[in-house]
C-alpha positions in Angstrom: 131.2 107.7 -51.0 134.1 108.9 -53.0 131.9 111.0 -55.2 130.2 112.6 -52.2 133.6 113.6 -50.9 134.7 114.9 -54.3 131.7 117.1 -54.7 132.2 118.2 -51.1 135.7 119.2 -52.0 134.5 121.2 -54.9 132.0 123.0 -52.7 134.4 123.6 -49.9 135.1 127.3 -49.8 132.6 127.9 -52.6 132.6 131.5 -53.9 129.3 132.3 -55.5 130.6 135.4 -57.2 133.8 133.8 -58.6 131.9 130.8 -60.0 129.1 133.1 -61.2 131.6 135.4 -62.9 132.8 132.5 -64.9 129.2 131.8 -66.0 128.3 135.4 -66.6 131.2 135.8 -69.0 129.8 133.0 -71.1 126.3 134.5 -70.9 127.7 137.8 -72.2 129.4 136.0 -75.1 126.2 134.2 -76.1 123.8 137.1 -75.5 124.1 138.8 -79.0 123.5 135.7 -81.0 120.1 135.3 -82.7 119.1 131.8 -81.8 116.0 129.9 -83.0 114.7 126.4 -83.0 116.9 125.7 -86.1 119.6 127.5 -87.9 123.1 128.9 -87.7 122.5 130.9 -84.5 121.7 127.7 -82.6 124.8 126.0 -84.1 127.0 128.9 -83.2 125.8 128.9 -79.6 126.5 125.1 -79.2 129.9 125.6 -80.8 130.8 128.2 -78.2 129.5 126.1 -75.3 131.7 123.3 -76.7 134.7 125.3 -75.6 133.9 124.2 -72.1 133.2 120.5 -72.7 133.3 118.4 -75.9 129.7 118.7 -76.9 128.6 116.5 -79.8 126.4 118.2 -82.3 123.6 116.2 -84.0 121.6 117.3 -87.1 118.1 116.0 -87.9 116.7 116.7 -91.4 113.7 118.9 -92.0 110.6 116.7 -92.7 111.6 113.9 -90.3 108.6 112.5 -88.5 109.0 112.6 -84.7 105.9 111.2 -83.0 103.0 113.5 -83.9 105.4 116.3 -85.1 107.5 117.0 -88.2 111.0 118.6 -87.9 110.4 122.1 -89.5 112.3 123.9 -92.2 115.5 125.6 -91.1 115.3 129.4 -90.5 118.2 131.8 -90.9 118.3 135.6 -90.9 120.9 138.2 -91.9 119.2 141.5 -91.6 115.8 143.2 -91.1 114.5 146.6 -90.6 111.6 149.1 -91.0 112.7 152.3 -92.5 111.1 155.6 -93.6 110.7 156.0 -97.3 113.8 158.3 -97.2 115.8 155.3 -95.8 116.1 156.1 -92.1 115.8 152.9 -90.1 113.3 153.2 -87.3 113.3 149.5 -86.3 116.6 147.6 -86.8 117.3 143.9 -86.2 121.0 144.7 -85.9 120.3 146.9 -82.9 118.4 144.1 -81.1 117.5 140.7 -82.5 114.1 140.6 -80.7 112.9 143.3 -83.2 112.0 140.5 -85.7 109.3 137.9 -85.0 111.4 134.8 -84.8 110.9 132.6 -87.9 109.7 135.5 -90.1 109.6 134.7 -93.8 111.5 137.1 -96.1 109.7 140.3 -97.2 110.7 143.4 -99.1 107.9 145.9 -99.8 106.6 149.4 -99.2 103.5 149.3 -96.9 101.0 151.7 -95.4 101.2 152.3 -91.7 97.7 150.9 -91.1 98.5 147.6 -92.7 102.0 147.5 -91.1 100.4 147.8 -87.7 98.9 144.3 -88.2 102.5 142.9 -88.2 103.8 144.9 -85.2 103.9 143.8 -81.6 104.5 145.8 -78.5 104.0 145.7 -74.7 101.9 148.7 -73.8 102.2 147.9 -70.1 106.0 148.2 -70.4 106.4 150.9 -73.1 110.2 150.8 -73.2 110.6 147.1 -73.7 110.7 145.0 -76.9 108.6 141.8 -76.6 109.7 138.4 -77.9 107.4 136.7 -80.4 107.7 133.7 -82.7 105.9 132.2 -85.7 107.5 128.7 -85.8 104.7 126.7 -87.4 102.8 129.3 -89.4 104.6 131.1 -92.2 104.2 134.8 -91.5 106.3 137.8 -90.7 106.4 140.6 -88.1 108.4 143.1 -86.0 108.5 143.7 -82.3 109.2 147.1 -80.9 108.7 149.3 -77.9 105.4 151.0 -77.5 107.1 154.4 -77.5 108.8 153.6 -80.8 105.5 152.6 -82.3 103.8 155.8 -81.1 106.6 157.8 -82.8 105.9 156.2 -86.2 103.5 158.6 -87.9 104.6 158.5 -91.6 101.9 157.2 -93.9 104.2 154.6 -95.5 107.3 152.6 -94.6 109.8 150.3 -96.2 109.9 146.8 -94.7 112.8 144.4 -95.3 113.5 141.0 -93.8 116.5 139.2 -95.3 115.8 135.6 -94.1 115.5 132.1 -95.5 113.0 129.3 -94.5 113.9 126.2 -96.4 114.7 122.5 -95.9 117.7 122.0 -93.7 118.4 120.6 -90.2 117.4 120.8 -86.6 120.5 120.9 -84.4 121.0 119.8 -80.8 124.0 119.4 -78.6 124.7 116.4 -76.4 127.4 115.5 -73.8 127.6 112.5 -71.6 129.7 112.2 -68.4 130.2 108.4 -68.0 129.6 106.7 -64.7 130.1 103.3 -63.2 126.6 102.2 -64.5 124.5 102.8 -67.6 121.8 104.3 -65.5 121.5 108.0 -66.4 120.6 111.4 -65.0 119.2 113.6 -67.7 120.0 117.4 -67.6 118.1 119.2 -70.4 118.0 122.9 -71.3 116.1 124.7 -74.0 118.6 126.7 -76.0 116.6 128.3 -78.8 115.7 131.8 -77.6 117.6 134.8 -79.0 118.8 137.6 -76.7 117.1 136.5 -73.5 119.4 135.9 -70.5 117.4 134.4 -67.6 115.0 132.4 -69.8 117.5 130.5 -71.9 121.1 131.5 -71.3 121.1 131.0 -67.6 120.2 127.3 -68.0 122.5 126.8 -71.0 125.6 128.1 -69.2 125.0 126.7 -65.8 124.5 123.3 -67.4 127.8 123.4 -69.3 129.6 124.5 -66.1 128.0 121.6 -64.2 129.1 119.2 -66.9 132.6 120.5 -66.7 132.8 120.1 -62.9 131.4 116.5 -63.1 133.8 115.5 -65.8 136.6 113.3 -64.4 134.8 112.4 -61.2 134.2 108.8 -60.2 130.5 108.8 -60.7 127.9 106.1 -60.0 125.4 107.4 -62.6 126.1 108.6 -66.1 125.0 112.2 -66.7 123.5 113.1 -70.1 123.4 116.8 -70.9 121.1 118.1 -73.7 121.1 121.6 -75.3 118.0 121.4 -77.4 115.3 123.6 -79.1 112.3 123.9 -76.9 109.4 121.5 -77.5 110.4 120.2 -80.9 113.9 119.4 -79.7 112.8 117.3 -76.7 110.2 115.6 -78.9 112.8 114.9 -81.6 115.4 113.5 -79.1 112.8 111.3 -77.4 111.6 109.9 -80.7 115.1 109.1 -81.9 116.1 107.5 -78.5 113.0 105.8 -77.4 114.6 102.4 -77.1 117.2 103.8 -74.6 114.8 105.7 -72.4 114.8 103.0 -69.7 118.3 104.0 -68.8 117.1 107.4 -67.5 116.5 107.1 -63.7 116.3 110.8 -62.9 116.1 114.1 -64.8 116.0 117.8 -64.5 115.0 120.6 -66.9 116.9 123.8 -66.0 115.2 127.1 -66.7 115.3 130.7 -65.4 118.1 130.1 -62.8 120.0 133.4 -63.1 117.7 135.9 -61.4 117.6 136.8 -57.7 114.2 135.2 -57.0 113.7 132.2 -54.7 114.3 128.7 -55.8 111.2 127.0 -57.3 111.0 123.3 -58.0 108.3 121.7 -60.2 108.0 118.1 -59.4 107.9 115.4 -62.0 104.6 113.7 -63.0 105.5 111.0 -60.4 105.4 113.6 -57.6 107.5 111.5 -55.3 110.2 110.2 -57.6 113.6 110.1 -56.1 114.7 113.2 -58.0 111.7 115.1 -56.5 112.7 114.0 -52.9 116.4 114.8 -53.5 115.8 118.3 -55.0 113.3 119.3 -52.3 115.6 118.1 -49.5 118.6 119.9 -50.9 116.8 123.2 -51.4 115.1 123.0 -48.0 118.4 122.4 -46.3 120.2 125.2 -48.3 118.9 128.0 -46.1 117.5 129.7 -49.3 113.8 130.6 -49.8 112.2 127.6 -51.6 108.8 126.7 -53.2 107.9 123.3 -54.4 105.0 122.8 -56.9 103.1 119.9 -58.2 103.6 118.8 -61.8 101.4 120.5 -64.5 101.6 119.9 -68.3 102.3 123.6 -68.8 105.9 124.9 -68.9 109.1 123.8 -70.5 110.3 120.4 -71.7 109.5 118.6 -68.5 106.0 118.3 -70.1 107.5 116.3 -72.9 109.7 114.0 -70.7 106.6 113.5 -68.4 104.1 112.9 -71.2 102.0 109.8 -70.5 103.7 107.6 -73.1 107.2 108.6 -71.9 106.7 109.2 -68.2 110.2 109.8 -67.2 111.0 111.1 -63.7 112.0 114.6 -64.8 111.4 117.8 -62.7 112.0 121.5 -63.5 114.6 123.4 -61.5 114.0 127.1 -61.5 114.3 130.4 -59.6 111.4 132.7 -60.6 109.3 130.5 -63.0 108.7 131.4 -66.6 106.0 134.1 -67.0 106.2 135.1 -63.3 108.7 137.9 -63.6 107.9 141.2 -65.4 110.9 141.0 -67.8 110.0 137.5 -69.1 110.1 137.3 -72.9 111.1 140.9 -73.3 114.3 142.9 -74.0 114.5 143.6 -70.3 115.6 140.0 -69.7 119.1 141.2 -70.4 122.5 141.1 -68.7 121.2 143.3 -65.9 118.6 140.8 -64.8 121.0 137.9 -64.1 123.7 138.1 -61.4 126.9 136.2 -60.7 125.7 135.4 -57.2 122.5 133.9 -58.4 124.1 131.8 -61.1 126.8 130.6 -58.7 124.2 129.7 -56.1 122.1 127.8 -58.6 125.2 125.8 -59.7 126.0 125.1 -56.1 122.6 123.6 -55.4 122.7 121.5 -58.5 126.1 120.1 -57.4 124.5 119.3 -54.0 121.6 117.5 -55.9 124.2 115.4 -57.7 126.1 114.6 -54.5 122.9 113.5 -52.8 121.7 111.4 -55.8 125.1 109.7 -55.9 125.2 109.0 -52.2 121.6 107.9 -51.8 121.6 104.1 -51.5 119.7 101.4 -49.6 121.4 99.1 -47.2 120.6 96.0 -45.2 121.7 95.7 -41.5 123.7 92.5 -41.3 123.2 92.4 -37.5 119.5 93.3 -37.2 118.7 91.5 -33.9 119.5 94.2 -31.3 122.2 96.7 -31.8 125.6 95.4 -33.0 128.3 96.2 -30.6 129.9 99.3 -32.0 132.4 99.9 -29.2 134.6 96.9 -29.9 134.6 97.9 -33.5 135.9 101.4 -32.7 132.7 103.1 -33.8 131.4 104.3 -30.5 132.7 106.9 -28.1 136.2 106.9 -29.6 136.6 110.5 -28.8 134.5 113.4 -27.5 133.0 116.3 -29.4 129.7 117.1 -30.9 130.7 116.0 -34.4 131.5 112.5 -33.3 128.4 112.3 -31.2 126.3 113.2 -34.2 128.0 110.6 -36.3 127.4 108.0 -33.6 123.7 108.9 -33.3 123.4 108.9 -37.1 124.9 105.4 -37.2 122.2 104.2 -34.9 119.6 105.6 -37.2 121.2 104.0 -40.2 121.4 100.6 -38.5 117.8 100.8 -37.4 116.3 101.7 -40.7 118.6 99.8 -43.1 116.0 97.2 -43.8 116.4 97.2 -47.6 113.4 99.6 -48.0 114.6 102.9 -46.6 117.2 105.0 -48.5 119.8 107.1 -46.8 117.7 110.2 -47.8 114.7 108.6 -46.0 116.9 108.2 -42.9 118.2 111.8 -43.2 114.7 113.1 -43.5 113.4 111.1 -40.6 116.4 111.6 -38.2 116.9 115.2 -39.2 120.6 114.7 -39.5 122.2 116.2 -42.6 122.5 113.8 -45.5 126.3 114.0 -45.5 126.4 112.9 -41.9 124.1 110.0 -42.5 126.1 109.0 -45.6 129.4 109.2 -43.7 127.9 107.0 -40.9 126.8 104.5 -43.5 130.2 104.5 -45.1 131.8 103.6 -41.7 129.3 100.9 -41.1 130.0 99.3 -44.5 133.7 99.4 -43.8 133.2 97.4 -40.6 130.9 94.9 -42.4 127.8 95.9 -40.5 125.9 97.0 -43.6 125.5 95.6 -47.1 124.3 97.5 -50.1 120.9 96.2 -51.3 121.8 97.2 -54.9 125.4 98.2 -55.7 124.1 100.1 -58.7 121.2 102.5 -58.3 118.1 103.0 -56.2 114.6 103.3 -57.4 113.3 105.5 -54.5 
């Protein structure tokens, strides 16, 4: 139970704003970078994250076959704009990187407004916001702009310039592993390929790196593998390159949209009742925060790759307001005003509680199952008064009764309605007095 106590020590006196301020500072640093599924923006983002923990950067060449996909060409961009014929920029990539359709091919030409409109994207329902659009797998070009800006464009012709490259290169991803006592792993994966979007992208990237930093150096039972990857193609690439090692992954989470002030939402793995699903739902329900749990669907982020039928890993998605369900999603309004220190700090706290529960959730066997063992002569019963000790004694009776090799400590906590940490503490005391024996000293398969 050393890890449970260590995480409890970290969480003691937890200050959401202080922890969140640390994260928001990193969000602010990464926000201006133009990321994509490949290219220097992604590399620079991983490099900056590596100031927190020693992330290893991997490069996979364009053209590499990964299951049914092919690693695409690498895209980089230096500048882009739409200007009047006299040279006044009316849409400028350097003012906001969402102005360019991500993965636009290079272009330099004068074009009539009617033809140009075919390459322009707006959000008429939100006339001041710039939408986010991509063209990863079809070579094309375009600009995104506010509806108000478009309505102000009345000249018959404009100059269009996109200084980009799309050529054979590399797909980059970052990886960091916190070693534990066993090779059994918990996977934490975050898509890291969006440009200036804070909640959908940067919140997961930065909370993940802070979680990795806090776990580093703890005496862990599981090993924790963190991935900062391009969405979809990154997860598929990583799975294809590591297929022979996937049996090590016992639990997993995709982190997405965890910086806004919405309620926590958990999307279960394809297994529905995998241990990670039970743990996350228990932790969030017991947090006192508003919570919604949803069944798995093959629509969303990279949980759909990890839960694909030929892979079938127990990976859920940990969110606040889910993607597509807040107005600012995939627009310029998903900026530094949308994410808060308090929300980021609270998200990190609940993820630490998930880790603590995973680490402590074991199965035991009662070594004296015929009647109750005599606890008093072992100093485990009525040693001193007080509600806390009474709770611990009652929890011990629950642990003894249900430690039949089949029920985990989380099962017992759910059934007894005692907090998990009380049940885990009771189990620790019973093991110390040789009344319980771990069924498996490594991991559970609940």
